[in-house]
MDAnalysis code that builds the backbone (N, CA, C; Angstrom):
import MDAnalysis as mda
import numpy as np

u = mda.Universe.empty(675, n_residues=225, atom_resindex=np.repeat(np.arange(225), 3), trajectory=True)
u.add_TopologyAttr("name", ["N", "CA", "C"] * 225)
u.add_TopologyAttr("resid", np.arange(1, 226))
u.add_TopologyAttr("resname", ["MET", "VAL", "ARG", "ASN", "ASN", "GLY", "LYS", "ARG", "LEU", "ARG", "ALA", "ILE", "ALA", "LEU", "ARG", "GLN", "HIS", "GLY", "ARG", "THR", "TYR", "THR", "GLU", "ILE", "SER", "GLU", "GLU", "ILE", "GLY", "GLY", "VAL", "PRO", "LYS", "GLY", "THR", "LEU", "ALA", "TYR", "TRP", "MET", "ARG", "THR", "VAL", "VAL", "ILE", "PRO", "GLN", "THR", "ALA", "LEU", "LYS", "ARG", "MET", "THR", "SER", "ARG", "ILE", "ALA", "ARG", "LYS", "LEU", "VAL", "ARG", "ALA", "ARG", "ARG", "ARG", "GLY", "GLN", "GLU", "ILE", "LEU", "ARG", "GLY", "ARG", "ARG", "LYS", "ILE", "TYR", "PHE", "SER", "THR", "ILE", "ARG", "GLN", "THR", "HIS", "MET", "SER", "ARG", "VAL", "ARG", "LEU", "LEU", "LYS", "ASN", "PRO", "ASP", "ILE", "ALA", "LYS", "LEU", "ILE", "LEU", "ALA", "THR", "LEU", "TYR", "LEU", "ALA", "GLU", "GLY", "GLY", "LYS", "THR", "GLN", "LYS", "GLY", "SER", "LEU", "MET", "PHE", "GLY", "ASN", "SER", "ASP", "PRO", "GLY", "ILE", "ILE", "ARG", "LEU", "PHE", "LEU", "HIS", "LEU", "LEU", "ARG", "PHE", "CYS", "TYR", "ARG", "ILE", "ASP", "ALA", "GLU", "LYS", "PHE", "ARG", "CYS", "THR", "VAL", "GLN", "GLY", "ARG", "ARG", "ASP", "GLN", "HIS", "GLY", "GLU", "LYS", "LEU", "GLU", "ARG", "PHE", "TRP", "SER", "LEU", "THR", "THR", "GLY", "ILE", "PRO", "ARG", "SER", "GLN", "PHE", "TYR", "ALA", "PHE", "ARG", "ALA", "ASP", "PRO", "ARG", "SER", "GLN", "GLY", "LYS", "ARG", "THR", "ARG", "LYS", "LYS", "GLU", "TYR", "LEU", "GLY", "VAL", "CYS", "ARG", "ILE", "ASP", "TYR", "PHE", "SER", "ALA", "ALA", "VAL", "PHE", "HIS", "ASP", "LEU", "MET", "ILE", "LEU", "GLY", "ARG", "LEU", "LEU", "CYS", "GLU", "GLY", "LEU"])
u.atoms.positions = np.array([
    [34.361, -0.833, -67.389],
    [34.016, 0.058, -67.891],
    [32.682, -0.022, -68.309],
    [32.177, -0.948, -68.999],
    [31.192, -1.129, -69.952],
    [30.211, -1.462, -68.463],
    [30.814, -2.286, -67.475],
    [30.181, -2.773, -66.429],
    [28.897, -1.252, -65.754],
    [30.014, -0.480, -65.535],
    [29.724, 0.958, -64.822],
    [28.837, 1.707, -65.827],
    [29.079, 1.411, -67.070],
    [28.107, 2.362, -67.954],
    [26.700, 1.613, -67.558],
    [26.791, 0.128, -67.664],
    [25.525, -0.329, -67.340],
    [24.995, 0.515, -66.232],
    [25.259, 0.337, -65.161],
    [24.804, 0.422, -63.791],
    [24.481, 1.911, -64.402],
    [25.278, 3.016, -64.621],
    [24.872, 4.195, -64.915],
    [23.429, 4.575, -65.369],
    [23.222, 3.810, -66.335],
    [21.753, 3.970, -67.184],
    [21.156, 3.331, -66.651],
    [21.183, 2.521, -65.696],
    [20.035, 1.748, -64.738],
    [19.855, 2.693, -64.006],
    [20.909, 3.546, -63.432],
    [20.610, 4.365, -62.104],
    [19.957, 5.302, -62.929],
    [19.805, 6.177, -64.476],
    [19.403, 7.175, -64.765],
    [17.911, 6.734, -65.017],
    [17.519, 5.929, -65.766],
    [16.358, 5.736, -65.538],
    [15.221, 5.238, -64.456],
    [16.481, 4.759, -63.555],
    [15.553, 4.589, -61.975],
    [14.857, 6.092, -61.628],
    [16.379, 6.927, -61.556],
    [15.977, 8.458, -61.148],
    [14.739, 8.918, -62.119],
    [15.084, 8.578, -63.249],
    [13.898, 9.160, -63.983],
    [12.716, 8.460, -63.564],
    [12.907, 7.922, -63.084],
    [10.987, 7.042, -62.384],
    [10.796, 7.402, -60.785],
    [11.405, 8.130, -60.808],
    [11.043, 8.952, -59.355],
    [11.916, 8.242, -57.825],
    [12.545, 6.966, -58.230],
    [13.312, 6.660, -57.112],
    [14.550, 7.589, -56.511],
    [14.397, 6.897, -54.994],
    [15.592, 8.272, -54.611],
    [17.091, 7.294, -54.853],
    [17.846, 8.282, -54.308],
    [19.514, 7.413, -54.571],
    [19.434, 6.361, -53.102],
    [19.039, 6.487, -52.412],
    [18.935, 5.302, -51.522],
    [18.723, 3.933, -52.254],
    [17.715, 4.292, -52.787],
    [16.577, 3.078, -53.699],
    [17.450, 2.562, -54.779],
    [18.151, 3.479, -55.540],
    [18.718, 3.448, -56.647],
    [20.043, 2.674, -56.251],
    [20.759, 2.834, -55.110],
    [21.769, 2.562, -54.495],
    [21.826, 0.942, -54.431],
    [20.539, 0.683, -53.226],
    [20.431, -0.521, -52.889],
    [20.239, -1.475, -54.370],
    [19.479, -0.821, -55.347],
    [19.485, -1.726, -56.601],
    [20.206, -2.306, -57.311],
    [21.156, -1.272, -57.677],
    [22.394, -1.489, -58.498],
    [23.605, -2.048, -57.825],
    [23.684, -2.144, -56.762],
    [24.396, -2.873, -56.060],
    [25.441, -1.835, -55.260],
    [24.808, -1.082, -54.573],
    [25.899, -0.444, -53.528],
    [26.787, 0.655, -54.219],
    [26.197, 1.483, -55.626],
    [27.117, 2.591, -55.918],
    [27.137, 3.897, -54.658],
    [28.058, 4.532, -54.183],
    [27.715, 5.580, -53.115],
    [27.075, 6.753, -54.025],
    [26.217, 7.518, -53.120],
    [25.239, 8.301, -53.197],
    [25.872, 9.668, -54.390],
    [27.349, 9.606, -53.464],
    [27.887, 10.929, -54.378],
    [28.199, 10.203, -55.484],
    [28.757, 9.395, -56.080],
    [28.532, 8.800, -57.563],
    [27.301, 8.458, -58.525],
    [26.365, 8.510, -57.391],
    [25.233, 8.403, -57.913],
    [24.853, 10.380, -58.250],
    [25.207, 11.595, -57.822],
    [25.007, 12.277, -57.517],
    [25.492, 13.044, -59.117],
    [26.962, 12.371, -58.992],
    [27.346, 13.167, -60.254],
    [27.190, 12.470, -61.647],
    [26.220, 11.111, -61.313],
    [25.864, 10.598, -62.600],
    [24.591, 11.520, -63.457],
    [23.972, 11.871, -61.947],
    [22.580, 12.786, -62.763],
    [22.450, 13.857, -62.682],
    [23.851, 14.877, -62.602],
    [24.370, 16.225, -62.606],
    [23.190, 16.967, -63.597],
    [22.996, 16.359, -65.131],
    [22.273, 16.703, -65.889],
    [21.561, 15.727, -66.360],
    [20.911, 14.833, -65.632],
    [19.356, 14.514, -66.259],
    [18.450, 15.123, -65.628],
    [17.680, 15.093, -66.319],
    [16.623, 15.645, -66.352],
    [15.407, 15.036, -65.463],
    [14.331, 15.378, -64.565],
    [13.213, 14.437, -63.938],
    [11.851, 14.747, -63.869],
    [10.888, 13.996, -64.725],
    [9.982, 14.438, -64.768],
    [9.031, 14.682, -63.708],
    [8.297, 15.843, -64.086],
    [7.327, 16.177, -62.231],
    [6.912, 15.262, -62.152],
    [6.182, 13.856, -62.198],
    [5.479, 12.883, -61.891],
    [6.751, 12.051, -61.333],
    [7.958, 11.941, -61.388],
    [8.881, 11.507, -60.677],
    [9.302, 11.918, -59.486],
    [9.258, 13.518, -59.636],
    [9.744, 14.347, -58.736],
    [8.806, 14.379, -57.553],
    [7.275, 14.311, -58.090],
    [6.447, 14.305, -56.875],
    [6.627, 12.983, -55.913],
    [6.672, 11.873, -56.772],
    [7.025, 10.501, -55.921],
    [7.992, 10.565, -54.962],
    [9.471, 10.972, -55.588],
    [10.598, 11.111, -54.880],
    [10.129, 12.062, -53.547],
    [9.542, 13.733, -53.488],
    [9.426, 14.175, -52.591],
    [8.519, 13.793, -51.273],
    [7.421, 12.785, -51.967],
    [6.316, 11.814, -51.214],
    [7.184, 11.021, -50.481],
    [8.020, 10.521, -51.120],
    [8.633, 9.097, -50.278],
    [9.834, 9.724, -49.596],
    [10.378, 10.888, -49.556],
    [11.388, 11.408, -48.792],
    [10.413, 11.956, -47.475],
    [9.257, 12.567, -48.020],
    [8.965, 13.384, -46.945],
    [8.141, 11.811, -45.723],
    [7.527, 10.995, -46.372],
    [7.160, 9.874, -45.679],
    [8.806, 9.506, -44.641],
    [9.505, 9.142, -45.369],
    [10.895, 9.082, -44.587],
    [10.936, 9.787, -43.453],
    [11.065, 10.971, -44.034],
    [11.532, 11.880, -42.608],
    [10.719, 11.782, -41.425],
    [9.155, 11.608, -41.853],
    [8.089, 11.468, -40.673],
    [8.617, 10.231, -39.806],
    [8.929, 9.116, -40.432],
    [9.069, 7.869, -39.941],
    [10.618, 7.899, -38.988],
    [11.077, 8.479, -39.628],
    [12.524, 9.140, -38.994],
    [12.296, 9.796, -37.561],
    [11.419, 10.705, -37.696],
    [10.829, 11.649, -36.663],
    [10.531, 10.934, -35.680],
    [9.484, 9.859, -35.978],
    [8.589, 9.080, -34.840],
    [9.748, 8.132, -34.325],
    [10.885, 7.656, -34.991],
    [11.639, 7.041, -34.294],
    [12.423, 7.514, -33.238],
    [12.845, 8.707, -33.903],
    [13.834, 9.587, -32.985],
    [12.569, 10.034, -31.813],
    [11.454, 10.265, -31.791],
    [10.571, 10.204, -30.656],
    [10.571, 9.365, -30.147],
    [10.552, 8.261, -30.190],
    [10.203, 6.831, -29.421],
    [11.738, 6.460, -28.717],
    [13.046, 6.895, -29.338],
    [14.078, 6.851, -28.713],
    [14.160, 7.877, -27.297],
    [13.829, 8.896, -27.829],
    [14.109, 9.802, -26.731],
    [12.975, 9.972, -25.545],
    [11.910, 9.204, -26.075],
    [10.912, 8.861, -25.260],
    [11.513, 7.587, -23.748],
    [12.356, 6.514, -24.719],
    [12.620, 5.556, -24.342],
    [13.740, 5.900, -23.195],
    [14.945, 6.982, -23.913],
    [15.843, 7.337, -22.806],
    [15.500, 8.102, -21.407],
    [13.889, 9.035, -21.949],
    [13.259, 9.755, -20.387],
    [12.484, 8.961, -19.301],
    [12.612, 7.419, -19.962],
    [11.459, 6.826, -19.167],
    [12.576, 6.298, -18.358],
    [14.103, 5.763, -18.924],
    [15.049, 5.317, -18.258],
    [15.702, 6.142, -16.754],
    [15.662, 7.707, -17.672],
    [16.270, 8.773, -16.627],
    [15.783, 8.725, -15.342],
    [13.992, 9.028, -15.584],
    [12.982, 8.979, -14.264],
    [13.029, 7.748, -13.670],
    [13.136, 7.098, -14.168],
    [13.219, 5.312, -13.625],
    [14.196, 5.640, -12.461],
    [15.175, 5.758, -13.245],
    [16.685, 6.019, -12.294],
    [16.614, 6.599, -10.894],
    [15.783, 7.994, -11.609],
    [16.039, 8.951, -10.156],
    [14.864, 8.400, -9.412],
    [13.606, 7.827, -9.653],
    [12.380, 6.952, -8.828],
    [13.410, 5.858, -8.139],
    [14.168, 5.500, -8.547],
    [14.769, 4.289, -8.042],
    [15.740, 4.772, -6.591],
    [16.474, 5.898, -7.335],
    [17.519, 6.311, -6.455],
    [16.644, 7.345, -4.800],
    [15.665, 7.396, -5.265],
    [14.515, 8.203, -4.085],
    [14.067, 7.486, -2.984],
    [13.700, 5.791, -3.750],
    [12.978, 4.908, -2.990],
    [13.443, 4.780, -1.297],
    [14.756, 4.517, -1.150],
    [15.341, 4.502, 0.130],
    [15.210, 5.809, 0.921],
    [14.886, 6.722, 0.694],
    [14.557, 7.847, 1.168],
    [13.001, 8.147, 1.691],
    [12.140, 7.795, 0.434],
    [10.999, 7.782, 0.748],
    [10.237, 6.619, 1.987],
    [11.307, 5.898, 2.380],
    [10.584, 4.441, 3.031],
    [11.058, 5.081, 4.492],
    [12.076, 6.267, 4.450],
    [12.565, 7.234, 5.772],
    [11.290, 7.572, 6.420],
    [9.993, 7.806, 5.694],
    [9.063, 8.571, 6.344],
    [8.047, 7.554, 7.459],
    [8.307, 6.314, 7.457],
    [8.304, 5.156, 8.070],
    [8.627, 5.276, 9.737],
    [9.837, 6.558, 9.566],
    [10.132, 7.348, 11.209],
    [9.459, 8.107, 11.410],
    [8.849, 7.950, 12.591],
    [7.774, 8.908, 12.972],
    [8.498, 10.496, 13.260],
    [9.746, 10.291, 13.545],
    [10.294, 11.885, 13.618],
    [10.645, 12.183, 12.261],
    [10.871, 11.611, 11.613],
    [10.967, 12.400, 10.041],
    [9.903, 12.725, 9.462],
    [8.688, 11.662, 9.307],
    [7.330, 11.606, 9.439],
    [6.793, 13.167, 9.701],
    [7.186, 13.691, 11.115],
    [6.343, 14.625, 11.454],
    [7.467, 15.698, 10.964],
    [8.572, 15.979, 11.234],
    [9.185, 17.002, 10.190],
    [8.826, 17.601, 8.938],
    [8.465, 16.518, 8.124],
    [7.925, 16.848, 6.805],
    [6.762, 17.132, 7.060],
    [5.603, 16.805, 7.721],
    [4.235, 16.777, 8.219],
    [4.432, 18.623, 8.495],
    [5.333, 19.102, 9.321],
    [5.142, 20.342, 9.417],
    [5.490, 21.499, 8.687],
    [6.765, 20.695, 7.902],
    [6.917, 21.640, 6.927],
    [5.755, 21.536, 5.794],
    [5.394, 20.561, 5.599],
    [4.296, 20.957, 4.618],
    [3.016, 21.829, 4.740],
    [2.584, 21.654, 6.216],
    [1.482, 22.379, 6.375],
    [2.106, 23.737, 6.899],
    [3.249, 24.231, 7.415],
    [3.922, 25.323, 7.364],
    [3.637, 26.058, 5.716],
    [4.000, 25.414, 4.483],
    [4.046, 25.980, 3.589],
    [2.707, 26.160, 2.978],
    [1.741, 24.954, 3.311],
    [0.026, 24.807, 2.622],
    [-1.054, 24.874, 3.957],
    [-0.881, 24.971, 4.941],
    [-1.827, 25.421, 5.932],
    [-2.116, 26.340, 6.416],
    [-3.268, 26.414, 6.998],
    [-3.853, 27.540, 7.515],
    [-3.261, 28.384, 8.906],
    [-2.610, 29.367, 8.883],
    [-1.909, 29.856, 9.861],
    [-3.033, 30.688, 11.389],
    [-3.976, 31.288, 10.719],
    [-4.805, 31.987, 11.806],
    [-5.573, 31.770, 12.557],
    [-6.087, 30.414, 12.518],
    [-6.908, 29.786, 13.083],
    [-6.422, 29.179, 14.189],
    [-6.465, 29.109, 15.073],
    [-6.096, 28.653, 16.534],
    [-6.729, 27.440, 17.076],
    [-7.639, 27.164, 16.683],
    [-8.237, 25.709, 17.251],
    [-8.378, 24.883, 16.462],
    [-7.719, 24.630, 15.147],
    [-7.701, 23.645, 14.217],
    [-7.112, 24.115, 13.232],
    [-6.542, 22.955, 12.343],
    [-6.185, 22.688, 11.325],
    [-6.878, 23.042, 10.038],
    [-5.690, 23.596, 8.957],
    [-7.013, 24.244, 7.783],
    [-5.855, 23.541, 6.783],
    [-6.209, 22.968, 5.680],
    [-5.012, 22.658, 4.881],
    [-5.741, 22.247, 3.519],
    [-5.481, 22.849, 2.529],
    [-6.150, 23.048, 1.088],
    [-5.328, 22.786, -0.265],
    [-5.859, 21.718, -1.216],
    [-4.620, 21.499, -2.234],
    [-6.007, 21.074, -3.300],
    [-5.509, 21.290, -4.470],
    [-6.353, 20.919, -5.528],
    [-5.452, 19.331, -6.216],
    [-4.257, 19.275, -5.619],
    [-3.678, 17.736, -6.108],
    [-3.683, 16.869, -4.900],
    [-4.729, 15.501, -5.776],
    [-4.945, 14.550, -4.889],
    [-3.646, 14.096, -4.094],
    [-2.684, 13.766, -4.760],
    [-1.314, 13.267, -4.122],
    [-1.175, 14.170, -2.968],
    [-1.144, 15.299, -2.709],
    [-0.508, 16.280, -1.750],
    [-1.669, 16.114, -0.896],
    [-2.806, 15.758, -0.988],
    [-3.780, 15.349, 0.101],
    [-3.760, 14.087, 1.137],
    [-3.538, 13.107, 0.042],
    [-3.139, 12.273, 0.477],
    [-1.966, 11.715, 1.547],
    [-0.799, 12.267, 0.794],
    [0.629, 12.618, 1.984],
    [-0.031, 13.365, 2.790],
    [-0.873, 14.668, 3.045],
    [-0.886, 15.164, 4.323],
    [-1.939, 14.332, 5.540],
    [-2.812, 13.630, 5.199],
    [-3.420, 12.909, 5.884],
    [-2.946, 11.608, 5.977],
    [-1.989, 11.289, 5.207],
    [-1.030, 9.850, 5.944],
    [-0.128, 10.413, 6.827],
    [0.335, 11.429, 6.637],
    [1.389, 11.753, 7.960],
    [0.566, 12.166, 9.163],
    [-0.324, 12.894, 8.934],
    [-1.585, 13.524, 10.148],
    [-1.944, 12.359, 10.708],
    [-2.124, 11.103, 10.288],
    [-2.694, 9.914, 10.770],
    [-1.653, 9.069, 11.470],
    [-0.650, 9.537, 10.633],
    [0.470, 8.489, 11.253],
    [1.442, 8.957, 12.483],
    [1.152, 10.102, 12.361],
    [2.224, 11.282, 13.599],
    [1.269, 11.318, 14.720],
    [-0.205, 11.372, 14.696],
    [-0.791, 11.782, 15.597],
    [-2.072, 10.573, 15.986],
    [-2.566, 10.651, 16.960],
    [-4.024, 9.847, 17.696],
    [-5.091, 10.754, 17.130],
    [-5.609, 10.544, 15.773],
    [-6.862, 11.168, 15.116],
    [-7.722, 10.777, 15.656],
    [-8.767, 11.701, 15.871],
    [-10.235, 11.343, 15.987],
    [-10.876, 11.827, 14.892],
    [-11.540, 10.593, 13.831],
    [-11.983, 11.058, 12.750],
    [-13.186, 11.537, 12.819],
    [-13.869, 11.817, 13.973],
    [-14.834, 13.011, 13.974],
    [-15.038, 13.960, 13.844],
    [-13.211, 14.214, 14.039],
    [-13.097, 15.759, 13.827],
    [-13.130, 16.428, 12.538],
    [-12.672, 15.770, 11.517],
    [-12.344, 16.052, 10.234],
    [-13.642, 16.715, 9.691],
    [-13.514, 17.635, 9.037],
    [-14.284, 18.551, 7.890],
    [-13.668, 18.826, 6.693],
    [-14.879, 18.546, 5.671],
    [-14.072, 18.723, 4.038],
    [-14.796, 19.802, 3.689],
    [-14.286, 20.520, 2.538],
    [-15.238, 21.475, 1.941],
    [-14.643, 21.427, 0.841],
    [-15.251, 20.977, -0.505],
    [-15.397, 21.470, -1.835],
    [-15.173, 22.362, -2.565],
    [-14.001, 23.230, -3.279],
    [-14.409, 24.009, -3.599],
    [-14.338, 24.466, -5.220],
    [-15.010, 24.791, -6.057],
    [-14.478, 24.356, -7.557],
    [-15.287, 25.111, -8.337],
    [-15.731, 25.188, -9.455],
    [-16.291, 26.354, -10.450],
    [-17.754, 26.247, -11.150],
    [-18.319, 26.792, -11.747],
    [-19.528, 27.238, -11.194],
    [-20.317, 25.903, -12.391],
    [-19.504, 25.562, -13.488],
    [-19.765, 24.674, -14.726],
    [-19.323, 23.015, -13.901],
    [-18.901, 23.130, -12.857],
    [-18.935, 21.476, -12.245],
    [-19.706, 21.109, -11.643],
    [-19.954, 19.624, -11.252],
    [-21.070, 19.078, -10.504],
    [-20.010, 18.539, -9.317],
    [-20.951, 19.762, -8.633],
    [-20.470, 19.329, -6.522],
    [-20.429, 18.000, -5.963],
    [-21.429, 17.494, -6.394],
    [-21.633, 15.671, -5.626],
    [-20.565, 15.075, -6.276],
    [-20.511, 15.491, -7.320],
    [-19.529, 14.196, -8.405],
    [-18.056, 14.651, -8.008],
    [-17.715, 16.103, -7.528],
    [-16.538, 16.240, -6.916],
    [-16.368, 15.393, -5.321],
    [-17.595, 15.682, -4.362],
    [-17.318, 15.380, -3.285],
    [-17.396, 13.938, -2.898],
    [-17.771, 13.235, -4.296],
    [-17.634, 11.687, -4.242],
    [-16.071, 11.317, -4.262],
    [-15.418, 12.338, -4.979],
    [-13.961, 11.749, -5.698],
    [-13.282, 12.092, -4.476],
    [-12.934, 13.220, -3.838],
    [-12.493, 13.736, -2.690],
    [-13.085, 12.919, -1.342],
    [-14.032, 12.224, -1.636],
    [-14.623, 11.128, 0.142],
    [-13.440, 9.948, -0.467],
    [-13.898, 9.855, -1.741],
    [-12.925, 8.821, -1.778],
    [-11.501, 8.646, -1.562],
    [-10.625, 9.603, -1.972],
    [-9.091, 10.406, -1.957],
    [-9.053, 10.594, -0.447],
    [-9.436, 10.558, 0.479],
    [-9.540, 11.475, 1.785],
    [-10.014, 10.323, 2.959],
    [-10.996, 9.454, 2.331],
    [-11.653, 8.174, 3.250],
    [-12.390, 9.099, 4.236],
    [-12.597, 10.502, 3.999],
    [-13.705, 11.089, 5.181],
    [-14.995, 10.826, 4.588],
    [-15.568, 10.556, 5.238],
    [-17.586, 9.957, 4.509],
    [-18.003, 11.473, 4.521],
    [-18.964, 11.624, 3.387],
    [-19.635, 12.711, 2.964],
    [-20.230, 13.525, 3.881],
    [-20.884, 12.508, 4.769],
    [-21.564, 13.258, 5.909],
    [-20.800, 14.457, 6.829],
    [-19.371, 14.315, 6.491],
    [-18.423, 15.464, 7.086],
    [-18.151, 16.511, 6.066],
    [-18.600, 16.195, 5.308],
    [-18.674, 17.360, 4.119],
    [-19.441, 18.652, 4.354],
    [-18.989, 19.789, 4.294],
    [-19.418, 21.111, 4.033],
    [-20.157, 21.190, 2.852],
    [-21.114, 22.212, 2.295],
    [-21.558, 22.446, 0.890],
    [-20.765, 22.634, 0.390],
    [-20.671, 22.326, -0.721],
    [-20.339, 22.549, -2.192],
    [-19.799, 24.162, -2.231],
    [-18.652, 24.607, -2.479],
    [-18.661, 26.020, -2.684],
    [-18.049, 26.340, -4.337],
    [-18.715, 26.745, -5.276],
    [-18.515, 27.640, -6.248],
    [-17.828, 28.708, -6.818],
    [-16.980, 28.907, -7.231],
    [-15.838, 30.045, -6.754],
    [-16.611, 30.733, -8.247],
    [-17.548, 32.014, -7.653],
    [-18.184, 33.073, -8.184],
    [-17.641, 33.748, -9.594],
    [-16.240, 33.538, -9.396],
    [-15.393, 34.697, -10.424],
    [-15.351, 33.498, -11.794],
    [-15.816, 31.937, -11.793],
    [-15.782, 31.483, -13.019],
    [-17.396, 31.306, -13.649],
    [-18.419, 32.421, -13.271],
    [-19.644, 32.436, -13.414],
    [-19.492, 32.537, -15.299],
    [-19.930, 31.709, -16.165],
    [-19.843, 32.061, -17.672],
    [-19.131, 31.645, -18.136],
    [-17.798, 31.269, -17.444],
    [-16.769, 30.451, -18.270],
    [-16.260, 28.702, -18.359],
    [-15.823, 28.539, -19.141],
    [-15.864, 26.803, -19.562],
    [-14.783, 26.563, -18.686],
    [-14.823, 25.173, -17.833],
    [-13.249, 24.915, -17.222],
    [-13.053, 24.144, -18.507],
    [-11.614, 24.544, -18.882],
    [-10.876, 23.754, -19.947],
    [-10.410, 22.745, -19.313],
    [-9.431, 22.389, -18.080],
    [-8.869, 21.470, -17.594],
    [-9.707, 20.543, -17.198],
    [-9.864, 19.552, -17.893],
    [-10.685, 18.243, -17.714],
    [-10.366, 17.732, -16.449],
    [-9.075, 17.576, -16.007],
    [-8.263, 16.840, -15.161],
    [-8.732, 17.707, -13.849],
    [-9.075, 18.742, -13.906],
    [-9.457, 19.819, -12.672],
    [-10.254, 19.329, -12.023],
    [-10.472, 18.887, -10.625],
    [-11.261, 18.698, -9.711],
    [-11.550, 19.328, -8.045],
    [-11.281, 20.787, -8.892],
    [-11.463, 21.118, -7.184],
    [-10.164, 21.484, -6.549],
    [-11.020, 22.048, -5.672],
    [-9.880, 22.629, -4.453],
    [-10.496, 21.508, -3.021],
    [-9.576, 20.748, -2.386],
    [-10.166, 20.127, -1.322],
    [-9.710, 20.963, -0.144],
    [-10.477, 21.189, 0.873],
    [-9.889, 21.629, 1.992],
    [-10.503, 20.695, 3.099],
    [-9.055, 20.372, 4.136],
    [-9.906, 19.962, 5.161],
    [-9.469, 20.475, 6.381],
    [-10.598, 20.507, 7.261],
    [-10.443, 20.733, 8.675],
    [-10.279, 19.801, 9.776],
    [-9.216, 20.226, 10.534],
    [-9.082, 19.106, 11.787],
    [-9.024, 19.715, 12.700],
    [-10.583, 19.767, 14.177],
    [-10.667, 20.660, 14.977],
    [-9.607, 19.680, 16.117],
    [-8.405, 20.441, 16.615],
    [-7.397, 20.087, 17.354],
    [-6.568, 21.345, 17.358],
    [-6.712, 21.898, 18.639],
    [-5.567, 23.038, 18.796],
    [-4.622, 22.535, 19.169],
    [-4.328, 21.318, 19.699],
    [-3.070, 20.544, 20.445],
    [-2.216, 20.466, 19.199],
    [-2.869, 20.055, 18.366],
    [-2.319, 19.578, 16.904],
    [-2.090, 20.241, 16.326],
    [-2.393, 21.608, 15.883],
    [-2.068, 22.894, 15.391],
    [-0.876, 23.712, 16.171],
    [-0.963, 23.765, 17.355],
    [0.159, 24.409, 18.269],
    [1.456, 23.719, 18.076],
    [1.091, 22.212, 17.791],
    [2.433, 21.296, 18.024],
    [2.910, 21.519, 15.925],
    [2.339, 21.163, 15.572],
    [3.285, 21.732, 14.174],
    [3.390, 22.970, 13.832],
    [2.835, 23.849, 14.688],
    [3.375, 25.398, 13.888],
    [4.567, 25.673, 14.870],
    [4.625, 25.445, 16.132],
    [5.863, 25.838, 16.931],
    [6.784, 24.907, 16.196],
    [6.770, 23.472, 15.736],
    [8.033, 22.692, 15.070],
    [7.931, 23.509, 13.549],
    [7.334, 23.327, 13.100],
    [7.687, 24.397, 11.841],
    [8.572, 25.457, 11.987],
    [7.996, 26.314, 12.839],
    [8.950, 27.618, 13.308],
    [10.369, 27.581, 13.592],
    [10.469, 26.548, 14.943],
    [11.650, 25.900, 15.078],
    [12.496, 25.244, 14.094],
    [11.884, 24.808, 12.762],
    [12.511, 24.526, 11.473],
    [13.180, 25.558, 10.907],
    [12.289, 26.819, 10.922],
    [13.270, 28.078, 9.979],
    [13.783, 28.724, 10.577],
    [13.851, 29.027, 12.220],
    [14.736, 29.335, 13.127],
    [15.914, 28.274, 13.213],
    [15.988, 27.455, 13.074],
    [17.406, 26.433, 13.237],
    [18.155, 26.718, 11.768],
    [17.981, 27.251, 10.602],
    [18.769, 27.224, 9.288],
    [19.560, 28.453, 9.505],
])
């Protein structure tokens, strides 16, 4: 009893100096927080001590939140990594020419131009989609590189030459085969907020044979469902 009373007095003194229940419990030998709360039910804590406790609790909450976010990021990383590993074998199916052409026809049917009869026209702002389209096109057909033309469409405040250099590297098509940069007139006086936006790259490939082949295959895919 005397021992407990000594711990109680020590706990009260620590509390009045702004220590949290966790700190007090650790310092006086693992007294349960419920016991500490009972001991402190009539204790008056000075304002300076309250400020210290509030500050420490806030810092602990911030640290706990950060740890929680790190744990969630780790779990998400594992989750998405597992999905990627699951699909790697499917991506390798693109080495099969028949499967590659089916995907190319589907991609073109969704994103490509349909009205011009003598050429393909495909545009997108995502470099990955542009690379995929060109990879499949070059893999599935005997391509004449001279028949490619590119047009970069961007905003008024963007640097056309810089965008063309980027898309030339992305597509592997020389800038000598690029049409003049086109700035969207609707963007006049408006600042581009997305720094990662690099305009739209439109690719023209002049081949009626490839165009009709892809369009007929795409339509057959739709009819076969």
